[in-house]
C-alpha positions as a LaTeX table, in Angstrom:
\begin{tabular}{lrrr}
\hline
Residue & $x$ (\AA) & $y$ (\AA) & $z$ (\AA) \\
\hline
Met1 & 1.32 & 108.44 & 168.34 \\
Ala2 & 2.95 & 111.79 & 169.21 \\
Ser3 & 4.88 & 113.50 & 166.67 \\
Glu4 & 8.73 & 113.50 & 167.21 \\
Pro5 & 11.47 & 115.83 & 166.22 \\
Pro6 & 13.04 & 115.41 & 162.98 \\
Asp7 & 16.53 & 115.88 & 164.37 \\
Glu8 & 17.02 & 113.16 & 166.73 \\
Pro9 & 20.49 & 111.80 & 166.72 \\
Leu10 & 21.32 & 108.91 & 164.35 \\
Pro11 & 22.75 & 105.73 & 165.51 \\
Phe12 & 25.63 & 106.73 & 162.70 \\
Ser13 & 26.69 & 110.41 & 162.68 \\
Tyr14 & 26.78 & 112.38 & 159.39 \\
Asp15 & 27.52 & 115.51 & 161.53 \\
Ser16 & 29.87 & 118.15 & 159.95 \\
Val17 & 32.14 & 117.90 & 162.96 \\
Ser18 & 35.84 & 118.26 & 164.09 \\
Asn19 & 37.72 & 117.00 & 167.25 \\
Gly20 & 39.25 & 120.53 & 167.50 \\
Glu21 & 42.42 & 119.75 & 165.54 \\
Tyr22 & 41.11 & 119.73 & 161.96 \\
Phe23 & 38.74 & 121.50 & 159.56 \\
Pro24 & 35.68 & 119.40 & 159.23 \\
Arg25 & 34.51 & 118.10 & 156.01 \\
Pro26 & 31.28 & 119.17 & 154.64 \\
Ala27 & 28.59 & 116.17 & 154.52 \\
Ser28 & 28.47 & 114.69 & 151.01 \\
Ala29 & 25.54 & 114.08 & 148.86 \\
Val30 & 25.59 & 110.38 & 149.72 \\
Glu31 & 26.03 & 111.20 & 153.50 \\
Arg32 & 23.10 & 113.67 & 153.31 \\
Glu33 & 20.95 & 111.12 & 151.46 \\
Ala34 & 22.01 & 108.24 & 153.84 \\
Ala35 & 20.66 & 110.45 & 156.98 \\
Arg36 & 17.55 & 111.18 & 155.09 \\
Arg37 & 16.85 & 107.72 & 154.20 \\
Thr38 & 18.02 & 106.44 & 157.53 \\
Arg39 & 15.29 & 108.95 & 159.37 \\
Ala40 & 12.67 & 107.47 & 156.70 \\
Leu41 & 13.61 & 103.80 & 157.82 \\
Ala42 & 12.93 & 104.79 & 161.38 \\
Asp43 & 9.63 & 106.47 & 160.75 \\
Arg44 & 8.66 & 102.91 & 158.85 \\
Gln45 & 10.16 & 100.50 & 161.27 \\
Ala46 & 8.99 & 102.58 & 164.51 \\
Ala47 & 5.33 & 102.26 & 163.19 \\
Arg48 & 5.61 & 98.73 & 161.95 \\
His49 & 6.63 & 97.61 & 165.26 \\
Gly50 & 4.66 & 100.00 & 167.28 \\
Met51 & 7.48 & 101.76 & 169.20 \\
Pro52 & 8.72 & 105.37 & 169.50 \\
Arg53 & 11.00 & 106.37 & 166.80 \\
Arg54 & 13.69 & 107.23 & 169.07 \\
Arg55 & 13.59 & 103.76 & 170.59 \\
Phe56 & 14.06 & 102.40 & 167.31 \\
Leu57 & 16.97 & 104.54 & 166.54 \\
Gln58 & 18.52 & 103.52 & 169.84 \\
Ser59 & 18.13 & 100.05 & 169.31 \\
Ile60 & 20.71 & 97.72 & 167.61 \\
Cys61 & 18.38 & 97.09 & 164.76 \\
Gly62 & 18.21 & 100.89 & 164.22 \\
Ala63 & 22.18 & 100.83 & 164.23 \\
Ala64 & 22.24 & 97.90 & 161.70 \\
Gly65 & 19.64 & 99.71 & 159.90 \\
Ala66 & 21.88 & 102.84 & 159.26 \\
Leu67 & 24.80 & 101.13 & 158.13 \\
Phe68 & 22.45 & 98.98 & 155.46 \\
Val69 & 21.26 & 102.43 & 154.41 \\
Leu70 & 24.69 & 104.02 & 154.20 \\
Asn71 & 26.12 & 100.89 & 152.12 \\
Ala72 & 23.05 & 101.13 & 149.95 \\
Cys73 & 23.73 & 104.87 & 149.29 \\
Ser74 & 27.46 & 104.28 & 148.51 \\
Ser75 & 26.88 & 101.38 & 146.23 \\
Glu76 & 24.20 & 103.51 & 144.17 \\
Ser77 & 26.34 & 106.20 & 143.86 \\
Asn78 & 29.51 & 104.08 & 142.81 \\
Gln79 & 27.02 & 102.68 & 140.16 \\
Ser80 & 25.88 & 106.11 & 138.76 \\
Glu81 & 29.58 & 107.15 & 138.67 \\
Gly82 & 30.95 & 104.05 & 137.02 \\
Glu83 & 33.05 & 103.26 & 140.23 \\
Thr84 & 33.86 & 99.90 & 141.74 \\
Asn85 & 32.47 & 99.21 & 145.26 \\
Gly86 & 35.65 & 98.98 & 147.03 \\
Gly87 & 34.64 & 98.83 & 150.53 \\
Gln88 & 31.06 & 97.68 & 152.14 \\
Phe89 & 29.10 & 97.11 & 155.20 \\
Arg90 & 28.05 & 93.57 & 155.09 \\
Val91 & 24.63 & 94.30 & 156.75 \\
Pro92 & 21.67 & 91.97 & 155.81 \\
Glu93 & 18.24 & 93.52 & 155.07 \\
Glu94 & 16.66 & 91.36 & 157.84 \\
Ala95 & 19.00 & 92.99 & 160.40 \\
Met96 & 16.72 & 95.83 & 160.38 \\
Asp97 & 13.74 & 93.43 & 161.93 \\
Glu98 & 15.73 & 90.99 & 163.65 \\
Glu99 & 17.89 & 91.80 & 166.58 \\
Glu100 & 19.80 & 88.29 & 166.10 \\
Ala101 & 20.34 & 89.15 & 162.59 \\
Ala102 & 21.47 & 92.52 & 163.64 \\
Ala103 & 23.93 & 91.32 & 166.46 \\
Asp104 & 25.43 & 88.78 & 163.91 \\
Ala105 & 26.22 & 91.80 & 161.88 \\
Ile106 & 27.58 & 94.62 & 164.11 \\
Gly107 & 27.83 & 92.67 & 167.52 \\
Gly108 & 30.70 & 91.04 & 169.02 \\
Asp109 & 32.77 & 89.72 & 171.88 \\
Glu110 & 36.07 & 91.18 & 170.77 \\
Phe111 & 38.56 & 92.57 & 173.49 \\
Val112 & 38.21 & 96.38 & 172.64 \\
Phe113 & 41.29 & 98.31 & 173.64 \\
Asp114 & 40.76 & 101.93 & 172.79 \\
Val115 & 44.16 & 103.32 & 172.83 \\
Gln116 & 43.16 & 107.07 & 172.13 \\
Thr117 & 40.70 & 108.80 & 174.55 \\
His118 & 40.35 & 112.21 & 176.33 \\
Phe119 & 38.27 & 113.90 & 178.80 \\
Leu120 & 38.59 & 117.27 & 180.22 \\
Glu121 & 37.85 & 117.68 & 183.87 \\
Phe122 & 37.39 & 121.74 & 184.54 \\
Gly123 & 38.13 & 123.08 & 187.90 \\
Ala124 & 35.80 & 125.40 & 189.90 \\
Gly125 & 35.25 & 128.75 & 188.05 \\
Gln126 & 37.37 & 127.48 & 184.86 \\
Ala127 & 36.36 & 128.46 & 181.65 \\
Leu128 & 35.57 & 126.51 & 178.68 \\
Glu129 & 38.39 & 127.21 & 176.46 \\
Phe130 & 40.27 & 124.17 & 175.14 \\
Gly131 & 37.41 & 122.00 & 173.98 \\
Arg132 & 34.76 & 125.01 & 173.36 \\
Gly133 & 34.30 & 124.02 & 169.69 \\
Phe134 & 34.15 & 120.25 & 169.92 \\
Pro135 & 31.10 & 118.38 & 168.88 \\
Gln136 & 30.52 & 116.71 & 172.60 \\
Ala137 & 30.01 & 120.35 & 173.44 \\
Ser138 & 26.29 & 119.93 & 172.33 \\
Cys139 & 25.26 & 117.00 & 174.54 \\
Gly140 & 22.46 & 118.89 & 176.24 \\
Ala141 & 23.87 & 119.27 & 179.52 \\
Asp142 & 23.39 & 123.03 & 181.07 \\
Asp143 & 26.83 & 123.54 & 181.70 \\
Pro144 & 28.67 & 122.55 & 178.34 \\
Arg145 & 31.97 & 121.57 & 180.45 \\
Leu146 & 30.05 & 118.67 & 181.81 \\
Cys147 & 30.00 & 117.12 & 178.49 \\
Phe148 & 33.72 & 116.41 & 178.73 \\
Ser149 & 33.79 & 115.37 & 182.44 \\
Ile150 & 35.33 & 112.11 & 184.14 \\
Asp151 & 31.95 & 111.04 & 184.65 \\
Thr152 & 30.68 & 111.37 & 181.11 \\
Tyr153 & 33.63 & 109.72 & 179.87 \\
Leu154 & 33.31 & 106.74 & 182.14 \\
Glu155 & 29.72 & 106.22 & 181.20 \\
Glu156 & 30.23 & 107.05 & 177.47 \\
Leu157 & 33.36 & 104.38 & 177.10 \\
Phe158 & 32.48 & 101.66 & 179.26 \\
Val159 & 28.57 & 101.63 & 179.78 \\
Arg160 & 27.29 & 102.86 & 176.31 \\
Ser161 & 30.27 & 100.82 & 174.26 \\
Asp162 & 31.88 & 97.63 & 173.98 \\
Thr163 & 35.25 & 99.13 & 175.07 \\
Arg164 & 37.01 & 97.04 & 177.86 \\
Met165 & 40.06 & 98.96 & 178.35 \\
Ala166 & 41.66 & 102.44 & 177.24 \\
Val167 & 44.16 & 104.86 & 177.45 \\
Ile168 & 43.79 & 108.47 & 178.74 \\
Ser169 & 45.85 & 110.35 & 176.39 \\
Ala170 & 47.22 & 113.80 & 176.85 \\
Val171 & 46.42 & 117.11 & 174.96 \\
Pro172 & 48.74 & 119.86 & 174.00 \\
Ile173 & 48.11 & 122.00 & 176.91 \\
Val174 & 51.32 & 123.27 & 179.19 \\
Gly175 & 50.54 & 123.98 & 183.02 \\
Asp176 & 48.72 & 122.54 & 185.75 \\
Asp177 & 45.51 & 124.22 & 184.94 \\
Ser178 & 45.08 & 121.59 & 182.18 \\
Pro179 & 41.90 & 119.94 & 182.03 \\
Leu180 & 43.37 & 116.68 & 181.17 \\
Ser181 & 46.87 & 117.23 & 183.49 \\
Ile182 & 48.38 & 113.70 & 184.89 \\
Ala183 & 46.51 & 114.82 & 188.18 \\
Arg184 & 43.10 & 114.74 & 186.20 \\
Met185 & 43.98 & 111.51 & 184.32 \\
Glu186 & 44.91 & 110.08 & 187.83 \\
Glu187 & 41.24 & 110.94 & 188.92 \\
Gly188 & 40.15 & 109.22 & 185.96 \\
Arg189 & 41.81 & 106.30 & 186.42 \\
Arg190 & 41.20 & 106.00 & 190.01 \\
Ala191 & 37.52 & 106.31 & 189.66 \\
Ala192 & 37.67 & 103.46 & 187.02 \\
Asp193 & 39.68 & 101.43 & 189.44 \\
Val194 & 36.96 & 101.77 & 192.10 \\
Leu195 & 34.02 & 100.99 & 189.92 \\
Cys196 & 35.71 & 98.27 & 187.98 \\
Gly197 & 38.38 & 97.11 & 190.16 \\
Asp198 & 40.71 & 95.77 & 187.31 \\
Gly199 & 43.25 & 98.56 & 186.05 \\
Arg200 & 41.16 & 99.39 & 183.26 \\
Leu201 & 42.54 & 102.63 & 182.29 \\
Leu202 & 46.40 & 103.32 & 181.47 \\
Leu203 & 48.10 & 106.39 & 181.74 \\
His204 & 50.16 & 108.49 & 178.86 \\
Gly205 & 53.11 & 110.80 & 180.24 \\
Gln206 & 53.67 & 113.88 & 178.48 \\
Val207 & 56.45 & 116.59 & 178.37 \\
Phe208 & 56.85 & 119.46 & 175.96 \\
Pro209 & 60.68 & 119.12 & 174.84 \\
Ala210 & 60.41 & 122.17 & 172.22 \\
Val211 & 59.15 & 124.41 & 175.18 \\
Gly212 & 61.46 & 126.69 & 177.24 \\
Ser213 & 64.82 & 124.73 & 178.21 \\
Leu214 & 65.08 & 121.06 & 177.19 \\
Gly215 & 66.70 & 119.68 & 180.02 \\
Pro216 & 64.11 & 120.68 & 182.72 \\
Ala217 & 61.41 & 119.22 & 180.33 \\
Leu218 & 63.38 & 116.03 & 179.77 \\
Asp219 & 63.87 & 115.76 & 183.58 \\
Gly220 & 60.04 & 116.03 & 183.79 \\
Met221 & 59.80 & 112.56 & 182.18 \\
Asn222 & 61.91 & 110.95 & 184.93 \\
Gln223 & 59.73 & 112.83 & 187.51 \\
Leu224 & 56.49 & 111.62 & 185.84 \\
Ala225 & 57.57 & 107.94 & 185.43 \\
Ala226 & 58.46 & 107.88 & 189.21 \\
Ala227 & 55.13 & 109.27 & 190.62 \\
His228 & 52.53 & 107.77 & 188.14 \\
Pro229 & 52.21 & 104.55 & 186.31 \\
Ile230 & 52.99 & 105.58 & 182.78 \\
Ala231 & 52.24 & 102.86 & 180.29 \\
Ala232 & 53.31 & 105.08 & 177.26 \\
Trp233 & 54.70 & 108.53 & 176.09 \\
Lys234 & 52.73 & 111.14 & 174.49 \\
Leu235 & 54.06 & 113.72 & 171.79 \\
Tyr236 & 52.77 & 116.26 & 169.78 \\
Thr237 & 55.55 & 117.81 & 166.99 \\
His238 & 53.35 & 120.33 & 165.77 \\
Ala239 & 51.97 & 121.89 & 168.96 \\
Pro240 & 52.29 & 124.57 & 170.74 \\
Thr241 & 56.02 & 124.38 & 169.07 \\
Gly242 & 56.87 & 122.52 & 165.99 \\
Phe243 & 59.90 & 120.32 & 165.65 \\
Tyr244 & 60.87 & 116.87 & 164.08 \\
Leu245 & 61.61 & 113.58 & 165.58 \\
Asp246 & 64.59 & 112.84 & 163.44 \\
Asp247 & 66.14 & 116.54 & 163.94 \\
His248 & 66.44 & 116.88 & 159.88 \\
Asp249 & 65.49 & 120.58 & 159.95 \\
Pro250 & 68.40 & 122.68 & 161.15 \\
Asp251 & 65.92 & 125.42 & 161.57 \\
Ala252 & 63.70 & 123.57 & 163.95 \\
Pro253 & 64.18 & 123.05 & 167.72 \\
Gln254 & 66.85 & 120.05 & 167.70 \\
Val255 & 65.00 & 118.27 & 170.53 \\
Gly256 & 64.00 & 115.08 & 168.78 \\
Thr257 & 66.68 & 112.75 & 169.44 \\
Ala258 & 67.53 & 113.92 & 172.85 \\
Tyr259 & 63.58 & 113.08 & 173.56 \\
Leu260 & 63.81 & 109.70 & 172.31 \\
Asp261 & 67.14 & 108.88 & 174.33 \\
Arg262 & 65.26 & 109.94 & 177.57 \\
Val263 & 62.27 & 107.66 & 176.40 \\
Arg264 & 64.74 & 104.75 & 175.98 \\
Glu265 & 66.23 & 105.68 & 179.36 \\
Val266 & 63.22 & 106.24 & 181.50 \\
Gly267 & 60.67 & 103.55 & 179.78 \\
Pro268 & 58.34 & 102.69 & 178.81 \\
Pro269 & 59.66 & 102.41 & 175.40 \\
Ile270 & 56.45 & 103.31 & 173.48 \\
Val271 & 55.98 & 106.87 & 171.92 \\
Ser272 & 52.39 & 107.84 & 170.48 \\
Ile273 & 52.96 & 110.72 & 168.42 \\
His274 & 50.32 & 112.89 & 166.90 \\
Lys275 & 50.85 & 112.73 & 163.07 \\
Gly276 & 48.19 & 114.36 & 160.34 \\
Leu277 & 45.22 & 116.34 & 161.36 \\
Gly278 & 47.39 & 119.28 & 161.32 \\
Asn279 & 45.88 & 121.45 & 158.75 \\
Gly280 & 48.75 & 121.66 & 156.51 \\
Ser281 & 51.28 & 121.89 & 159.07 \\
Ser282 & 54.56 & 120.58 & 158.20 \\
Tyr283 & 55.41 & 119.23 & 161.51 \\
Ala284 & 52.50 & 117.10 & 161.74 \\
Ser285 & 53.65 & 115.30 & 158.45 \\
Pro286 & 54.88 & 111.72 & 159.61 \\
Val287 & 57.85 & 112.27 & 157.22 \\
Asp288 & 60.11 & 111.85 & 160.16 \\
Ile289 & 58.54 & 108.70 & 161.47 \\
Gly290 & 60.83 & 106.29 & 159.02 \\
Pro291 & 64.11 & 107.81 & 159.89 \\
Ala292 & 63.29 & 107.92 & 163.64 \\
Ala293 & 62.13 & 104.36 & 163.75 \\
Ala294 & 64.92 & 103.13 & 161.64 \\
Ala295 & 67.26 & 104.81 & 163.97 \\
Asn296 & 65.63 & 103.55 & 167.03 \\
Pro297 & 64.68 & 99.88 & 166.41 \\
Asp298 & 64.28 & 99.35 & 170.48 \\
Leu299 & 61.60 & 101.83 & 170.57 \\
Ser300 & 57.70 & 101.35 & 169.15 \\
Phe301 & 56.42 & 104.57 & 167.34 \\
Val302 & 52.47 & 104.49 & 167.40 \\
Val303 & 51.31 & 106.97 & 164.72 \\
Tyr304 & 48.23 & 108.66 & 165.88 \\
His305 & 45.77 & 109.53 & 163.28 \\
Ser306 & 48.01 & 107.44 & 160.81 \\
Gly307 & 49.16 & 110.57 & 158.97 \\
Phe308 & 45.55 & 111.32 & 157.63 \\
Glu309 & 44.54 & 114.70 & 156.86 \\
Ser310 & 40.73 & 115.74 & 156.30 \\
Ala311 & 41.39 & 117.71 & 153.38 \\
Thr312 & 42.62 & 114.83 & 151.50 \\
Thr313 & 40.59 & 111.98 & 150.13 \\
Glu314 & 42.25 & 108.66 & 150.66 \\
Gly315 & 42.84 & 106.72 & 147.59 \\
Pro316 & 45.73 & 103.93 & 146.50 \\
Trp317 & 49.19 & 105.12 & 147.01 \\
Thr318 & 50.86 & 106.27 & 143.97 \\
Glu319 & 54.15 & 108.05 & 142.90 \\
Asp320 & 52.11 & 111.36 & 142.56 \\
Thr321 & 50.14 & 110.91 & 145.83 \\
Ala322 & 52.92 & 109.75 & 147.79 \\
Asp323 & 53.35 & 113.30 & 149.80 \\
Thr324 & 49.70 & 113.48 & 150.41 \\
Gly325 & 47.41 & 111.92 & 153.80 \\
Val326 & 48.37 & 108.55 & 154.83 \\
Asn327 & 50.37 & 107.83 & 151.76 \\
Arg328 & 53.21 & 110.06 & 153.59 \\
Leu329 & 53.31 & 107.57 & 156.20 \\
Val330 & 53.68 & 104.60 & 153.78 \\
Ser331 & 56.15 & 106.69 & 151.92 \\
Thr332 & 58.51 & 107.18 & 154.84 \\
Leu333 & 58.18 & 103.59 & 155.65 \\
Arg334 & 58.95 & 102.32 & 152.05 \\
Asp335 & 61.88 & 104.80 & 151.93 \\
Thr336 & 63.75 & 103.76 & 155.28 \\
Gly337 & 62.86 & 100.20 & 154.85 \\
Ile338 & 60.51 & 99.58 & 157.98 \\
Gly339 & 58.14 & 96.93 & 156.83 \\
Pro340 & 55.06 & 95.08 & 158.25 \\
Gly341 & 55.34 & 93.95 & 161.78 \\
Gln342 & 58.30 & 95.92 & 162.95 \\
Asn343 & 58.29 & 98.92 & 165.14 \\
Val344 & 56.02 & 101.52 & 163.90 \\
Tyr345 & 52.30 & 101.13 & 164.60 \\
Ala346 & 49.21 & 102.74 & 162.95 \\
Glu347 & 46.32 & 104.32 & 165.13 \\
Leu348 & 42.95 & 105.20 & 164.07 \\
Gly349 & 41.67 & 107.98 & 166.14 \\
Ser350 & 39.33 & 110.11 & 164.30 \\
Thr351 & 40.90 & 108.68 & 161.08 \\
Trp352 & 38.45 & 105.85 & 161.09 \\
Tyr353 & 35.12 & 108.01 & 162.29 \\
Ile354 & 35.91 & 110.46 & 159.30 \\
Thr355 & 36.45 & 107.66 & 156.57 \\
Gln356 & 34.02 & 105.08 & 157.67 \\
Arg357 & 31.35 & 107.36 & 155.93 \\
Asp358 & 33.07 & 106.70 & 152.59 \\
Pro359 & 33.46 & 102.95 & 152.13 \\
Asn360 & 35.75 & 103.14 & 149.07 \\
Glu361 & 37.99 & 106.03 & 151.01 \\
Ala362 & 37.83 & 103.39 & 154.28 \\
Ala363 & 38.91 & 100.48 & 152.10 \\
His364 & 41.96 & 102.34 & 150.72 \\
Leu365 & 42.89 & 103.61 & 154.39 \\
Leu366 & 42.70 & 100.37 & 155.78 \\
Gly367 & 44.30 & 98.43 & 152.72 \\
Lys368 & 47.25 & 100.78 & 152.66 \\
Leu369 & 47.97 & 100.40 & 156.21 \\
Leu370 & 47.42 & 96.67 & 156.30 \\
Leu371 & 50.27 & 96.51 & 153.52 \\
Ala372 & 52.58 & 99.04 & 154.90 \\
Val373 & 52.60 & 97.99 & 158.65 \\
Gly374 & 50.65 & 94.72 & 159.04 \\
Pro375 & 47.54 & 93.21 & 160.56 \\
Asp376 & 49.55 & 93.09 & 163.62 \\
Asn377 & 50.54 & 96.65 & 163.75 \\
Ile378 & 47.09 & 98.58 & 163.45 \\
Val379 & 45.82 & 99.66 & 166.76 \\
Trp380 & 42.31 & 100.69 & 167.47 \\
Gly381 & 41.57 & 104.47 & 168.80 \\
Thr382 & 38.49 & 106.51 & 168.71 \\
Asp383 & 39.40 & 109.98 & 169.93 \\
Ser384 & 36.61 & 109.46 & 172.43 \\
Ile385 & 35.11 & 111.64 & 174.20 \\
Trp386 & 35.33 & 114.26 & 171.51 \\
Tyr387 & 32.57 & 112.17 & 169.49 \\
Gly388 & 30.48 & 110.74 & 172.31 \\
Ser389 & 30.06 & 107.30 & 172.80 \\
Pro390 & 32.43 & 104.91 & 170.44 \\
Gln391 & 30.12 & 102.31 & 170.16 \\
Ser392 & 28.83 & 103.26 & 166.31 \\
Gln393 & 32.74 & 103.30 & 165.31 \\
Ile394 & 33.15 & 99.83 & 166.71 \\
Glu395 & 29.95 & 98.45 & 165.01 \\
Ala396 & 31.01 & 99.84 & 161.88 \\
Leu397 & 34.44 & 98.01 & 161.88 \\
Arg398 & 32.58 & 94.96 & 162.69 \\
Ala399 & 30.51 & 95.15 & 159.77 \\
Phe400 & 33.31 & 96.67 & 157.08 \\
Glu401 & 35.00 & 94.78 & 154.62 \\
Ile402 & 37.60 & 95.40 & 151.67 \\
Thr403 & 35.67 & 93.96 & 148.41 \\
Glu404 & 37.41 & 91.33 & 146.57 \\
Ala405 & 37.57 & 93.84 & 143.56 \\
Tyr406 & 39.71 & 96.20 & 145.55 \\
Gln407 & 41.79 & 93.34 & 146.90 \\
Glu408 & 42.70 & 92.12 & 143.33 \\
Glu409 & 43.18 & 95.57 & 141.74 \\
Phe410 & 45.29 & 97.29 & 144.79 \\
Gly411 & 46.38 & 93.97 & 146.14 \\
Tyr412 & 45.02 & 94.96 & 149.59 \\
Pro413 & 44.53 & 91.97 & 152.29 \\
Ala414 & 41.22 & 91.19 & 152.99 \\
Leu415 & 39.54 & 92.56 & 156.19 \\
Thr416 & 39.06 & 89.26 & 157.99 \\
Pro417 & 37.20 & 88.68 & 161.30 \\
Glu418 & 40.45 & 87.63 & 162.84 \\
Val419 & 42.29 & 90.93 & 161.57 \\
Lys420 & 39.52 & 92.88 & 163.05 \\
Arg421 & 39.97 & 91.24 & 166.51 \\
Lys422 & 43.32 & 92.17 & 166.34 \\
Ile423 & 42.67 & 95.86 & 165.13 \\
Leu424 & 40.02 & 96.13 & 167.97 \\
Gly425 & 42.39 & 94.91 & 170.68 \\
Glu426 & 44.80 & 92.19 & 170.51 \\
Asn427 & 47.49 & 94.33 & 168.57 \\
Ala428 & 47.39 & 97.16 & 171.43 \\
Ala429 & 47.57 & 94.37 & 173.96 \\
Arg430 & 50.59 & 93.08 & 172.86 \\
Leu431 & 52.29 & 96.25 & 172.63 \\
Tyr432 & 51.11 & 97.25 & 176.24 \\
Gly433 & 52.01 & 94.00 & 177.37 \\
Ile434 & 48.78 & 93.37 & 179.13 \\
Asp435 & 46.37 & 90.83 & 179.52 \\
Pro436 & 43.00 & 91.18 & 177.65 \\
Leu437 & 40.03 & 91.92 & 179.92 \\
Thr438 & 36.71 & 90.29 & 178.75 \\
Ala439 & 34.32 & 91.38 & 181.47 \\
Arg440 & 32.26 & 94.30 & 180.73 \\
Cys441 & 32.69 & 97.51 & 183.48 \\
Glu442 & 29.09 & 98.22 & 184.39 \\
Phe443 & 27.98 & 100.61 & 186.82 \\
Thr444 & 24.92 & 102.73 & 187.56 \\
Pro445 & 25.09 & 106.76 & 187.40 \\
Glu446 & 24.26 & 106.76 & 191.33 \\
Glu447 & 27.16 & 104.30 & 191.76 \\
Leu448 & 29.67 & 106.97 & 189.75 \\
Ala449 & 28.13 & 109.69 & 191.55 \\
Gln450 & 29.06 & 108.23 & 194.93 \\
Val451 & 32.66 & 107.33 & 193.71 \\
Arg452 & 33.28 & 110.73 & 192.54 \\
Ala453 & 31.93 & 112.52 & 195.51 \\
Glu454 & 34.04 & 110.45 & 197.88 \\
Met455 & 37.12 & 109.96 & 196.13 \\
Pro456 & 39.94 & 112.68 & 197.18 \\
Ser457 & 41.08 & 114.96 & 194.15 \\
Val458 & 44.84 & 114.23 & 193.37 \\
Ser459 & 46.84 & 117.38 & 194.08 \\
Pro460 & 48.41 & 118.84 & 190.97 \\
Ala461 & 52.42 & 118.41 & 190.30 \\
Thr462 & 54.29 & 120.40 & 187.56 \\
Tyr463 & 56.51 & 118.33 & 185.30 \\
Gly464 & 58.79 & 119.97 & 182.84 \\
Pro465 & 58.64 & 123.54 & 182.25 \\
Thr466 & 57.76 & 125.81 & 185.25 \\
Thr467 & 59.28 & 129.39 & 185.01 \\
Ala468 & 56.85 & 132.08 & 183.30 \\
Ala469 & 59.19 & 132.67 & 180.48 \\
Gln470 & 58.80 & 128.91 & 179.47 \\
Ile471 & 55.02 & 129.00 & 179.99 \\
Arg472 & 54.45 & 132.35 & 177.91 \\
Ala473 & 56.09 & 130.44 & 175.07 \\
Val474 & 52.59 & 128.65 & 175.07 \\
Ala475 & 49.40 & 130.68 & 173.50 \\
Thr476 & 47.40 & 131.67 & 176.52 \\
Asp477 & 44.32 & 130.32 & 175.27 \\
His478 & 45.40 & 126.88 & 175.28 \\
Thr479 & 44.01 & 125.96 & 171.91 \\
Phe480 & 45.67 & 124.21 & 169.41 \\
Ala481 & 48.50 & 125.64 & 167.08 \\
Trp482 & 45.97 & 125.76 & 163.81 \\
Thr483 & 43.29 & 127.54 & 165.76 \\
Arg484 & 45.71 & 130.37 & 166.44 \\
Ser485 & 46.66 & 130.75 & 163.02 \\
Ala486 & 43.54 & 130.09 & 161.41 \\
\hline
\end{tabular}
């Protein structure tokens, strides 16, 4: 058998990467060992079954085997450190050989609704600036911009994963030249409609209340809602200009209350707020979520990333750690009396991708959220397409459990199949008021290419800030705020 490169992509990624919003963690000793063992496993299984190693790695048995190996490495590390296994991937050894056993462990028929997805559709001659450091930029295409395109996005999301519906979520770039402007979103949505015929993609609406004059920005929300099928609103409180939802800081722009009032007026009453992954920005902290949710019980607040910070290792909530990571979200909800099942939702984009590599950390993350917002208020998001296909994240959650030891010690609920079904799609379907789609959207690259070639471009339209002075308030390189200050 011909030799194969040792650096083929693994079915479970251990690369030290970032979605562009945080400084990536270096791979831990456990992760490095798990990657080594997974490659060794692929060599053995490929030889045993007489197939190329790449084929095994791309198979469902290869995916199950990667989680089996990670679980073993994590358990061995815990044992050597005298720690308890708090999270685990329930994958039997036979899943590495038997497709049926692998499907039982990591397969599923759940409705998967991803509420945080992105693409970047660059215009002719438009440079790869925003997104140039994202991991998917190394997808192998001659033009790295194609790694983020609508075509790649639709294939990775619907053909290469079990995702059934998704929300195209905005990024913090001001101006019509944004590669994820509302016009670009419409192109993606319409392409999916032609290919799938059943409204697979929903749109977020976005304006920038802290950029330029508040009035024109808020009026842009009315214009957006009138011109497009906006399903919810996307908000960044830390970029490009920082502010708080509850306007508690008199030195920050006082725009949060006015913004929420306009959401109530225009609808729909769902605000998806980026909180966490701000590399220390105080405006990215979820400290304002509790007060804003308490003052606006008729609005639903979806906390993107759940307040997670990559520099913080998630452990149990304690008084000493109340102001770190996801604990900040738990704390603000406790302080304002917002309990499980109320109007705050926790979203897992990038957060699950990072913590799934450390089963104990993942158990603390999900356990705290289950206690704080409840099993009906955790919603699935993956931050695709930044990490490629979300399939490995879906499979990891299917196999993941919070151990009885952690349930007893910290009071965490069990992560049952019913709870995971809720997280993967049922909760978001209820939030967005949609009927779950269970049929898969399948199409060939040729069909996709034909649809894209025949589909007319959507004319750009400006909503919110329009003057040169307003636009100059935003950095010209269109990168996230932390990149400009790092």
